[in-house]
Structure formats: C-alpha cells, structure tokens
C-alpha positions as CSV (number, residue, x, y, z in Angstrom):
1,M,-23.6,-109.7,-85.2
2,L,-26.8,-110.9,-83.6
3,G,-27.7,-112.9,-86.7
4,G,-24.3,-114.4,-87.1
5,G,-24.7,-117.5,-85.0
6,F,-24.3,-116.2,-81.5
7,S,-26.3,-117.6,-78.6
8,I,-27.2,-115.0,-76.1
9,Y,-28.8,-115.8,-72.7
10,V,-30.2,-113.1,-70.4
11,I,-30.0,-114.4,-66.9
12,G,-30.0,-113.1,-63.4
13,V,-26.8,-112.8,-61.4
14,E,-28.0,-115.3,-58.8
15,L,-28.2,-118.0,-61.6
16,I,-24.9,-117.3,-63.4
17,I,-22.9,-120.0,-61.6
18,D,-25.5,-122.7,-62.2
19,F,-25.8,-121.6,-65.8
20,F,-22.1,-122.0,-66.6
21,Q,-22.1,-125.4,-64.9
22,R,-25.0,-126.7,-66.9
23,H,-23.6,-125.3,-70.2
24,P,-20.0,-126.5,-70.5
25,V,-19.2,-124.7,-73.8
26,P,-17.3,-121.5,-74.5
27,Y,-19.1,-118.5,-73.3
28,A,-18.4,-114.9,-72.4
29,A,-20.4,-112.7,-69.9
30,L,-21.6,-109.3,-70.8
31,S,-22.8,-107.3,-67.8
32,L,-25.0,-104.2,-67.9
33,Q,-26.0,-104.3,-64.2
34,T,-25.2,-102.3,-61.1
35,L,-21.7,-102.0,-59.7
36,F,-22.5,-104.6,-57.1
37,S,-23.6,-107.2,-59.7
38,I,-20.7,-106.4,-62.0
39,C,-18.2,-107.0,-59.2
40,H,-20.1,-110.3,-58.4
41,I,-19.9,-111.4,-62.1
42,N,-16.2,-110.4,-62.2
43,S,-15.4,-112.7,-59.3
44,I,-17.3,-115.6,-60.9
45,C,-15.7,-115.1,-64.3
46,D,-12.2,-114.9,-62.7
47,A,-12.8,-118.1,-60.8
48,L,-14.1,-120.0,-63.9
49,D,-11.7,-118.5,-66.4
50,I,-14.6,-117.0,-68.4
51,P,-14.1,-113.7,-70.4
52,H,-16.2,-110.9,-69.0
53,I,-17.2,-107.8,-71.0
54,E,-18.4,-104.9,-68.9
55,I,-19.6,-101.4,-69.6
56,R,-19.1,-99.1,-66.6
57,A,-17.0,-96.1,-65.5
58,D,-14.0,-97.3,-63.6
59,A,-12.0,-94.4,-62.2
60,K,-9.3,-96.7,-60.7
61,H,-8.4,-98.3,-64.1
62,T,-8.6,-101.7,-62.4
63,A,-6.9,-104.4,-64.5
64,R,-8.4,-107.9,-64.5
65,E,-7.2,-111.0,-66.3
66,F,-10.5,-112.0,-67.9
67,S,-12.3,-108.6,-68.0
68,I,-12.6,-106.1,-70.8
69,N,-14.2,-102.7,-70.0
70,L,-15.7,-101.0,-73.0
71,H,-16.3,-97.7,-71.2
72,P,-13.7,-95.0,-71.9
73,F,-11.2,-94.4,-69.1
74,Q,-12.0,-91.5,-66.8
75,D,-8.9,-89.4,-67.7
76,I,-9.9,-89.7,-71.4
77,I,-13.4,-88.4,-70.6
78,N,-11.9,-85.5,-68.6
79,D,-9.6,-84.6,-71.4
80,A,-12.5,-84.7,-73.9
81,F,-14.6,-82.4,-71.7
82,L,-11.8,-79.9,-71.2
83,D,-11.1,-79.9,-75.0
84,I,-14.6,-79.0,-75.9
85,I,-14.8,-76.3,-73.2
86,H,-11.6,-74.7,-74.5
87,Y,-12.9,-75.1,-78.1
88,L,-16.1,-73.2,-77.2
89,N,-14.1,-70.5,-75.5
90,W,-16.2,-70.6,-72.3
91,T,-14.9,-68.3,-69.6
92,K,-17.6,-69.2,-67.0
93,V,-19.8,-72.2,-66.7
94,A,-22.5,-73.6,-64.4
95,I,-22.5,-77.3,-63.5
96,L,-25.8,-78.9,-62.5
97,H,-24.5,-82.0,-60.9
98,E,-26.5,-85.0,-59.8
99,N,-24.3,-88.0,-59.1
100,Q,-21.0,-88.7,-57.5
101,H,-19.4,-90.0,-60.6
102,G,-20.2,-86.8,-62.4
103,L,-18.3,-84.7,-59.8
104,V,-15.2,-86.9,-60.5
105,Q,-15.6,-86.0,-64.2
106,M,-15.7,-82.3,-63.5
107,R,-12.9,-82.1,-60.9
108,R,-10.3,-81.0,-63.4
109,L,-12.6,-78.5,-64.9
110,M,-13.1,-76.9,-61.4
111,Q,-9.3,-76.6,-61.1
112,T,-8.9,-74.4,-64.2
113,S,-9.1,-70.6,-64.5
114,L,-12.8,-70.9,-65.5
115,E,-15.4,-69.3,-63.3
116,V,-17.3,-72.4,-62.2
117,H,-20.6,-72.5,-60.3
118,V,-21.6,-75.9,-59.1
119,R,-25.1,-76.9,-57.9
120,Y,-26.1,-80.3,-56.5
121,V,-29.5,-81.0,-58.1
122,N,-32.3,-83.6,-58.3
123,P,-35.5,-83.6,-60.3
124,L,-37.3,-81.8,-57.5
125,T,-34.8,-78.9,-57.6
126,Y,-34.3,-78.5,-61.3
127,V,-36.7,-75.5,-61.5
128,Q,-35.0,-73.8,-58.5
129,Y,-31.5,-74.0,-59.8
130,L,-32.3,-73.4,-63.5
131,N,-34.1,-70.2,-62.4
132,E,-31.1,-69.3,-60.3
133,M,-28.8,-69.7,-63.4
134,K,-31.2,-67.7,-65.4
135,D,-31.2,-64.8,-62.9
136,M,-27.4,-65.0,-62.8
137,E,-27.3,-64.8,-66.6
138,M,-25.3,-68.0,-66.8
139,H,-25.7,-69.1,-70.4
140,N,-23.2,-72.0,-70.5
141,L,-24.5,-74.9,-68.5
142,I,-23.1,-78.4,-68.0
143,L,-26.0,-80.9,-67.3
144,D,-24.2,-83.6,-65.4
145,T,-27.4,-85.4,-64.5
146,K,-28.4,-89.1,-64.5
147,T,-29.2,-90.3,-68.0
148,D,-32.7,-91.4,-66.8
149,N,-33.4,-87.8,-65.7
150,V,-32.1,-85.9,-68.8
151,H,-35.6,-85.8,-70.4
152,I,-36.9,-84.3,-67.2
153,I,-34.4,-81.4,-67.1
154,L,-34.9,-80.8,-70.8
155,K,-38.7,-80.4,-70.2
156,T,-37.9,-78.0,-67.4
157,I,-35.7,-75.9,-69.6
158,L,-38.6,-75.6,-72.1
159,K,-41.0,-74.7,-69.3
160,L,-38.7,-71.9,-68.1
161,Q,-38.1,-70.7,-71.7
162,M,-34.4,-71.2,-71.4
163,N,-34.2,-72.6,-74.9
164,E,-33.0,-69.4,-76.7
165,Y,-30.0,-69.1,-78.9
166,K,-27.9,-67.5,-76.2
167,Y,-28.0,-70.7,-74.1
168,H,-25.5,-73.5,-74.6
169,Y,-26.0,-76.8,-72.8
170,F,-23.4,-79.5,-72.5
171,I,-25.0,-82.8,-71.7
172,T,-22.5,-85.3,-70.2
173,S,-24.7,-88.3,-70.9
174,F,-23.4,-90.4,-73.8
175,D,-27.0,-91.3,-74.8
176,I,-28.1,-88.1,-76.4
177,E,-29.7,-89.9,-79.3
178,K,-32.3,-91.4,-76.8
179,F,-33.8,-88.0,-76.1
180,D,-36.4,-86.0,-78.1
181,L,-34.8,-82.7,-79.0
182,E,-37.4,-81.7,-81.6
183,D,-38.6,-78.7,-79.5
184,F,-35.1,-77.3,-79.2
185,K,-34.1,-76.9,-82.9
186,Y,-36.6,-74.1,-83.7
187,N,-35.2,-71.7,-81.2
188,F,-31.5,-72.3,-82.3
189,V,-30.5,-73.3,-78.8
190,N,-27.0,-74.9,-78.6
191,I,-26.7,-78.5,-77.3
192,T,-23.4,-80.4,-77.2
193,S,-22.8,-84.0,-76.2
194,F,-20.5,-86.9,-77.0
195,C,-21.7,-90.1,-78.6
196,L,-19.9,-93.4,-78.2
197,V,-21.7,-95.2,-81.0
198,D,-22.0,-94.0,-84.6
199,V,-25.7,-94.6,-85.3
200,N,-25.1,-93.8,-88.9
201,D,-22.7,-96.7,-89.3
202,V,-24.2,-99.5,-91.6
203,G,-23.3,-102.3,-89.1
204,V,-24.8,-100.4,-86.2
205,K,-28.0,-99.8,-88.1
206,K,-28.2,-103.5,-89.0
207,T,-27.7,-104.5,-85.4
208,L,-30.3,-102.0,-84.1
209,K,-32.8,-103.2,-86.6
210,E,-32.3,-106.8,-85.5
211,L,-32.6,-105.8,-81.8
212,E,-35.9,-104.0,-82.5
213,I,-37.3,-107.1,-84.3
214,Y,-36.1,-109.3,-81.5
215,K,-37.7,-106.9,-78.9
216,N,-41.0,-107.1,-80.7
217,L,-40.8,-110.9,-80.9
218,Q,-40.0,-111.1,-77.2
219,K,-43.0,-109.0,-76.2
220,S,-45.4,-111.5,-78.0
221,N,-43.9,-114.6,-76.3
222,K,-45.4,-115.4,-73.0
223,E,-42.9,-118.1,-72.0
224,G,-39.9,-115.9,-72.3
225,L,-38.1,-118.1,-74.8
226,Q,-37.4,-116.7,-78.2
227,L,-35.7,-117.8,-81.4
228,F,-34.6,-115.1,-83.8
229,R,-32.5,-116.5,-86.7
230,K,-29.7,-118.1,-84.6
231,L,-30.2,-115.9,-81.6
232,H,-31.4,-117.9,-78.5
233,T,-32.5,-116.0,-75.5
234,I,-33.7,-117.3,-72.1
235,E,-34.8,-114.4,-69.8
236,V,-35.3,-114.7,-66.1
237,P,-35.6,-112.1,-63.3
238,T,-32.4,-110.3,-62.4
239,A,-30.9,-110.2,-58.9
C-alpha cells in the first residue's frame, strides 16, 4: 500500500488546518494520537469535509459523518473476552487492572458467576500483587495493563518464577507480537491474547517490510524529508 502512489504526511495537530489549506487536493486524516488530539482532528475534518480514519476504543459507539474507527467496538471485545474465558473453563480469575478503559472491558466478566479478584496495579506494585496472587494460588490471571508496561510485568513474572505450566496469563493488549516471549516457552507457561493484524499475511509482511525500510531511511535524513518510492513524508513535532 505504501508503495502504491500514496502521499503520507506526518504533521502535528496544531498545523493540520494550515496543511489542508495549503494542499487543496483530496486527503484523508489518520490519527494515532491521544483522545484530545483525535477529537480535535475530528472537529477539523467535519468542518472541512475530510475523511478521518481513527484507531481508538470508543465505548459510546459515536457515529460521525466523515469518521471511520478501525478499533473493534467495546461490546465485541467484551464478547470475545467472555468467549475465551468460557472456552478455557476458568472458574476463578484474578484481574490486574491498570487503566480505566480496561475496567470497562472487564465489567461484564465481573457480573458472571466467576470468582473474580481485581487489583489496581502500576509498575511499582506489580511485585506486590503478583506475590499476593501467588500466595492465593491464583493461576488464571488477566493482565489488563497498559501496552507500554506489558514487558515490565512479564519481566516481573519471570523474576517471581511464576512462569510454570500451571499459570495461564490472558494479556488484553492487542500488540502481543511486540513483546519478547522467548523466556516463557521453555517452561510451558500458557499465554493467551488476541491479535488484530495477521502478521503472516503476505500483504501485511510486504507493508511491514516497506515501513522498516522507510524507518531506516528516515533515521539517516537530518532534514526530516524523505522520499521512498512514491511515499512522501514531512515530519514536524506533534502537539
């Protein structure tokens, strides 16, 4: 897709209006920013009749005329989580929860007949609550932590030697392929997660390869302007 003639510009939110005014050709906005900046871009795209592609959890299923959200709806995620819990025949589970959005995902799970233990955690308390689960002999754990902190809690699990075959970890992050799980496979520990992108798909492999080449080219360019095939990128600081 990247080599097929698309022009991609990476710009800050504060410059998006000026950008569209200076480039009066068909464009679409793809936002991967915070909720505040996504809402800001949504308003701009609605005003200028520009398609907006966003990737974020939206529990309200908000419908917008020019916006497409690629993130699965919250009720679909909830159903998927419940399906896998029932498939695994879990009767009790511990949830290590780190963000508000995660609690919304687990609300229906807490309303079932399961024995559910919820702990609010952060990287400073991972050791404390994992030790507590170990003492309680809780072997089925849902790691509902921030994606950026998953590697930290995985290292903590290794440190506490909770990577035995009797443990089963359900990681709610959709980016499991980003994490190094090499140290877990030798102890036959069970790890379950959902993946939104099929990394074995030919098209996905091709795109990832192009992105990697582009990333390497971008690092070597001091001016921030790169040309890769027909991919044009101008990068400026974000808001």
